[in-house]
C-alpha positions as CSV (number, residue, x, y, z in Angstrom):
1,M,0.0,0.0,0.0
2,A,1.3,3.4,-0.9
3,F,0.8,5.9,1.9
4,K,0.5,9.8,1.6
5,V,2.0,11.9,4.4
6,V,1.5,15.7,4.5
7,R,3.6,18.2,6.5
8,T,1.1,21.1,7.1
9,S,3.5,23.1,9.2
10,P,5.6,26.0,7.8
11,P,9.1,25.2,6.6
12,L,11.4,24.5,9.6
13,G,14.5,24.3,7.5
14,E,15.3,21.3,5.4
15,V,14.7,18.0,7.2
16,P,16.3,15.4,5.0
17,Y,15.8,12.8,7.7
18,W,12.0,12.9,7.2
19,D,12.4,12.5,3.4
20,E,14.6,9.5,4.0
21,L,12.1,8.0,6.4
22,M,9.2,8.5,4.0
23,A,11.1,7.0,1.1
24,K,11.9,3.9,3.1
25,I,8.1,3.2,3.5
26,G,7.4,4.3,0.0
27,A,5.2,7.2,1.1
28,D,4.3,10.1,-1.0
29,F,5.5,13.0,1.1
30,I,3.9,16.4,0.5
31,K,5.2,19.6,2.1
32,E,2.8,22.5,2.0
33,H,2.0,25.0,4.7
34,C,-1.7,24.9,5.5
35,P,-2.6,27.5,8.1
36,T,-6.4,27.3,7.5
37,E,-9.0,24.5,7.8
38,D,-9.9,24.6,4.1
39,Q,-6.2,24.5,3.1
40,I,-5.7,21.4,5.3
41,I,-8.7,19.7,3.8
42,A,-7.7,20.5,0.3
43,T,-4.1,19.3,0.7
44,A,-4.6,16.3,3.1
45,K,-8.0,15.0,2.0
46,D,-6.5,11.6,1.1
47,A,-3.6,11.6,3.5
48,D,-2.9,8.7,5.9
49,A,-0.8,10.8,8.3
50,V,0.0,14.5,8.9
51,I,2.9,16.2,10.6
52,S,1.7,19.5,12.1
53,L,2.8,22.4,14.3
54,F,0.2,25.1,14.9
55,E,-2.4,24.2,12.3
56,P,-6.1,23.9,13.3
57,F,-7.1,20.2,13.3
58,T,-10.7,20.9,14.3
59,K,-13.5,18.4,14.2
60,K,-14.4,19.9,10.8
61,V,-11.0,19.1,9.5
62,I,-10.7,15.6,11.0
63,D,-14.1,14.6,9.8
64,S,-13.1,15.7,6.2
65,L,-10.0,13.4,6.1
66,P,-11.5,9.9,5.7
67,K,-8.1,8.1,5.4
68,L,-6.4,9.8,8.3
69,R,-4.7,7.5,10.8
70,L,-2.3,9.9,12.6
71,I,-1.7,13.5,13.6
72,S,2.0,13.8,14.5
73,Q,2.6,17.0,16.4
74,I,5.9,18.7,16.3
75,G,6.8,19.3,20.0
76,I,4.8,18.9,23.2
77,G,1.8,21.1,22.7
78,Y,-1.4,20.0,20.8
79,D,-3.9,22.6,21.8
80,L,-5.0,23.2,18.2
81,V,-5.9,19.6,17.8
82,D,-9.4,18.6,18.7
83,V,-8.3,15.4,20.5
84,D,-11.9,14.3,21.4
85,A,-12.8,14.5,17.7
86,A,-9.7,12.6,16.7
87,T,-10.5,9.9,19.2
88,E,-14.2,9.7,18.1
89,A,-12.9,9.4,14.4
90,G,-10.3,6.7,15.3
91,V,-7.4,9.0,14.6
92,I,-4.2,8.7,16.7
93,V,-2.7,12.0,18.1
94,A,1.0,11.8,18.9
95,N,3.5,14.3,20.3
96,T,7.0,14.5,21.7
97,P,6.4,14.7,25.5
98,D,10.0,14.3,26.5
99,Y,11.3,17.0,24.2
100,C,13.2,20.0,25.7
101,L,12.6,19.1,29.3
102,E,16.0,20.3,30.4
103,E,15.8,23.5,28.3
104,V,12.4,24.7,29.5
105,S,13.1,23.8,33.1
106,D,16.4,25.7,32.8
107,H,14.5,28.7,31.3
108,T,12.0,28.6,34.1
109,M,14.7,28.8,36.7
110,A,16.4,31.5,34.7
111,L,13.3,33.6,34.7
112,L,12.6,32.9,38.4
113,L,16.2,34.1,39.2
114,A,15.9,37.1,37.0
115,C,12.7,38.1,39.0
116,A,14.3,37.3,42.3
117,R,17.5,39.2,41.7
118,K,15.9,41.9,39.5
119,I,18.5,41.1,36.8
120,T,16.9,42.8,33.8
121,R,15.7,45.9,35.6
122,I,19.1,46.6,37.1
123,N,20.8,45.9,33.8
124,N,18.6,48.4,32.0
125,V,19.1,51.1,34.7
126,V,22.9,50.7,34.6
127,K,23.0,50.8,30.8
128,Q,21.1,54.1,31.0
129,G,24.1,55.5,33.0
130,Q,22.5,55.1,36.4
131,W,25.0,52.9,38.2
132,H,24.0,54.2,41.8
133,E,20.3,53.9,41.0
134,G,20.9,50.3,40.0
135,R,22.7,49.6,43.3
136,V,19.6,50.8,45.4
137,F,17.1,49.4,43.0
138,T,17.2,46.0,44.6
139,S,14.8,46.8,47.5
140,P,12.7,45.0,48.5
141,Q,14.5,41.8,47.8
142,F,14.5,38.5,49.7
143,K,16.8,35.5,50.1
144,L,15.7,32.7,47.7
145,Q,16.3,29.9,50.2
146,G,13.2,29.1,52.1
147,Q,10.8,30.8,49.6
148,T,8.0,28.9,48.0
149,L,7.7,27.9,44.3
150,G,4.2,26.9,43.2
151,L,4.0,24.8,40.1
152,V,0.6,24.7,38.3
153,G,0.7,21.5,36.4
154,F,3.0,18.6,37.4
155,G,4.1,17.0,34.1
156,Q,7.6,16.1,33.0
157,I,8.8,19.7,32.7
158,A,7.5,20.7,36.1
159,R,9.1,17.6,37.6
160,T,12.4,18.5,36.0
161,V,12.1,22.0,37.5
162,V,11.7,20.5,41.0
163,R,15.2,19.2,41.5
164,K,16.7,22.4,40.2
165,A,14.5,24.6,42.4
166,Q,15.2,22.4,45.4
167,G,18.9,22.9,44.8
168,F,18.4,26.6,45.5
169,G,16.6,25.7,48.7
170,L,13.1,26.5,47.5
171,R,10.1,24.8,49.0
172,V,8.0,23.4,46.1
173,I,4.3,22.8,46.1
174,T,2.1,21.9,43.2
175,F,-1.5,21.9,41.9
176,D,-2.5,19.3,39.3
177,P,-5.9,17.7,39.5
178,Y,-4.7,14.8,37.5
179,V,-1.8,13.9,39.7
180,S,-2.1,11.6,42.8
181,E,-0.7,12.7,46.2
182,A,1.6,9.7,46.2
183,S,3.1,10.8,42.9
184,A,3.8,14.3,44.2
185,Q,5.3,13.0,47.5
186,G,7.5,10.8,45.4
187,H,9.2,14.0,44.2
188,Y,9.2,15.5,47.7
189,V,6.6,18.0,46.6
190,E,3.3,18.9,48.4
191,L,0.1,18.6,46.4
192,V,-2.2,21.5,47.3
193,D,-5.4,23.1,45.9
194,L,-5.0,26.1,43.6
195,D,-6.1,28.7,46.1
196,T,-3.5,27.4,48.6
197,L,-0.8,27.4,46.0
198,L,-1.6,31.0,45.0
199,Q,-1.7,32.3,48.5
200,E,1.5,30.6,49.7
201,S,3.8,30.9,46.7
202,D,6.4,33.5,46.2
203,Y,6.7,32.4,42.6
204,V,3.8,30.8,40.7
205,S,5.0,29.0,37.5
206,A,2.6,27.6,34.9
207,H,3.3,24.2,33.4
208,A,-0.2,23.1,32.3
209,P,-1.1,22.2,28.7
210,L,-3.7,24.5,27.3
211,T,-7.3,23.0,27.0
212,K,-10.7,24.3,26.4
213,E,-11.3,24.0,30.2
214,N,-8.3,26.0,31.4
215,R,-8.1,28.9,29.0
216,H,-7.6,32.1,31.0
217,M,-7.4,30.0,34.2
218,F,-5.1,32.9,35.5
219,A,-7.6,35.8,35.7
220,L,-7.8,38.7,38.0
221,E,-9.5,36.7,40.7
222,Q,-6.5,34.4,40.8
223,F,-3.9,37.1,40.8
224,K,-5.6,38.8,43.6
225,K,-5.0,35.7,45.7
226,M,-1.2,36.0,45.3
227,K,1.2,37.8,47.5
228,P,1.9,41.4,46.5
229,T,5.6,40.4,46.5
230,A,5.0,37.3,44.3
231,F,5.9,36.9,40.6
232,F,4.1,34.9,37.9
233,I,6.1,32.8,35.5
234,N,4.8,31.2,32.3
235,T,6.8,28.9,30.0
236,A,3.7,26.8,29.0
237,R,1.0,28.4,26.9
238,G,0.0,32.0,26.6
239,G,-3.7,31.2,26.5
240,L,-3.6,30.1,30.1
241,V,-3.4,33.8,31.0
242,D,-5.9,36.7,30.8
243,E,-3.3,39.2,29.8
244,Q,-5.4,42.3,30.6
245,A,-6.0,40.8,34.1
246,L,-2.2,40.3,34.5
247,Y,-1.5,43.8,33.4
248,S,-4.1,45.1,35.9
249,A,-2.7,42.8,38.7
250,I,0.8,44.3,38.2
251,T,-0.1,47.9,37.8
252,E,-2.5,47.8,40.7
253,G,0.0,46.1,42.9
254,Y,-1.7,42.7,43.5
255,I,1.6,41.0,42.4
256,A,5.1,42.3,41.9
257,G,5.7,41.3,38.3
258,A,5.8,38.5,35.7
259,A,8.3,36.6,33.4
260,L,6.7,35.3,30.3
261,D,8.1,33.2,27.6
262,V,4.8,32.8,25.9
263,L,1.9,35.2,25.1
264,E,-1.6,34.6,23.8
265,T,-0.8,36.3,20.5
266,E,2.7,35.7,19.1
267,P,4.3,38.0,18.2
268,P,2.4,40.5,20.4
269,A,0.7,43.5,18.9
270,P,2.9,46.6,19.4
271,D,0.2,48.1,21.7
272,N,0.2,45.2,24.1
273,P,0.4,47.0,27.5
274,L,2.7,44.3,29.0
275,L,5.5,45.4,26.7
276,N,5.6,48.7,28.6
277,L,6.1,47.3,32.1
278,D,9.6,47.2,33.5
279,S,8.5,44.5,36.0
280,V,7.6,42.2,33.1
281,I,10.2,40.0,31.3
282,I,9.3,38.6,27.9
283,T,11.6,36.1,26.1
284,A,9.9,35.4,22.7
285,H,8.9,31.7,23.1
286,T,12.5,30.6,23.3
287,A,12.5,28.4,26.4
288,Q,12.8,25.2,24.3
289,A,15.7,26.5,22.3
290,S,18.9,24.5,22.0
291,D,20.7,22.7,19.3
292,T,20.2,19.5,21.1
293,A,16.5,20.0,21.5
294,M,16.0,21.0,17.9
295,T,17.7,17.8,16.7
296,E,15.1,15.8,18.8
297,L,12.3,18.0,17.5
298,M,13.2,17.3,13.9
299,R,13.6,13.5,14.5
300,R,10.6,12.3,16.5
301,P,7.5,13.4,14.4
302,G,8.7,11.6,11.4
303,E,9.6,8.5,13.3
304,E,6.2,8.4,14.8
305,V,4.6,8.5,11.3
306,V,6.7,5.5,10.3
307,R,5.9,3.6,13.5
308,V,2.1,4.0,13.0
309,L,2.1,3.3,9.3
310,E,4.1,0.2,9.8
311,G,1.6,-1.0,12.4
312,Q,3.0,0.1,15.8
313,W,1.6,2.4,18.4
314,P,3.4,5.7,18.8
315,R,5.7,6.5,21.7
316,G,4.1,9.9,22.4
317,F,0.6,8.8,22.7
318,V,-1.8,11.6,23.5
319,N,-5.0,9.6,23.1
320,P,-4.4,6.0,23.9
321,Q,-8.2,5.6,24.4
322,V,-8.5,5.6,20.6
323,K,-7.0,2.1,20.3
324,G,-10.3,0.2,20.0
325,K,-11.7,2.5,17.2
326,Y,-8.4,2.5,15.4
327,V,-8.2,-1.2,15.3
328,Q,-11.8,-1.4,14.0
329,R,-10.8,0.9,11.2
330,F,-7.4,-0.2,10.3
331,G,-6.9,-3.6,11.8
332,P,-4.6,-4.8,14.7
333,M,-1.3,-3.3,15.4
334,K,1.9,-5.3,15.9
335,G,2.7,-3.8,19.2
């Protein structure tokens, strides 16, 4: 059987490895950026698998691709894929859940330290010729050891943050409704409810995937529960945050500031008010960046396509509950 595989993402540089993989299984490999529903449907209407990044795989799209077996996501996030619709249609969704764990956890700690030590603000003042102002700009400032870091979401990246944060003497607590207390305790972390986390944390760091249920989970109500000396950090998804509420929380003194690697709209509009706040650090969605991570990013999605089309379940399985329907449609898998 000749397969058709479509890469709907924008060009990410040449990936000859993907071409080699598709050639080995005799697949017709189409590379065409499809940013809209109609473009995906037109290009991938007879595709067996797709490799996507930020394209909208909605119910409309999935139901219009009758041969589709697999949506292989580039990276960890899959918030533009309607996973429920894919599962109902018998379509596998795969991602790369262990990609860039060290990089994003490093970046989280870098942002936390920059907030704690006011690195960027002092740097900017000094470069404006105000050395003495920079030296007194540090107040109020607190010793990091003994402070509390609250992790919202306790997946693999958050768990990688834990050992680094504990190395600085931070107490770590977490909120994740899908994690057991035993699992949290296994990482020497206390599992708490969200209100407790917000009230007790000196740094609140978001690590949850974006879903329909948790969009704008950080609204003004949540920021008002935080300490006025606390900082909010987000290296997960911009859509978790109501940015107008975050702006109000900072300017009205409910929290001290924020460090954001992600925004709801990227790049941000020039008039986004967060860009004008000295107490906000923004790092252009670069937390995942490293040569090592990029190599992994460019390897795994193509490998997952080959695994599924050769009759094996993917390694990064977003919707394992699809197995029954998939087997009904395409037959049993080898393993």
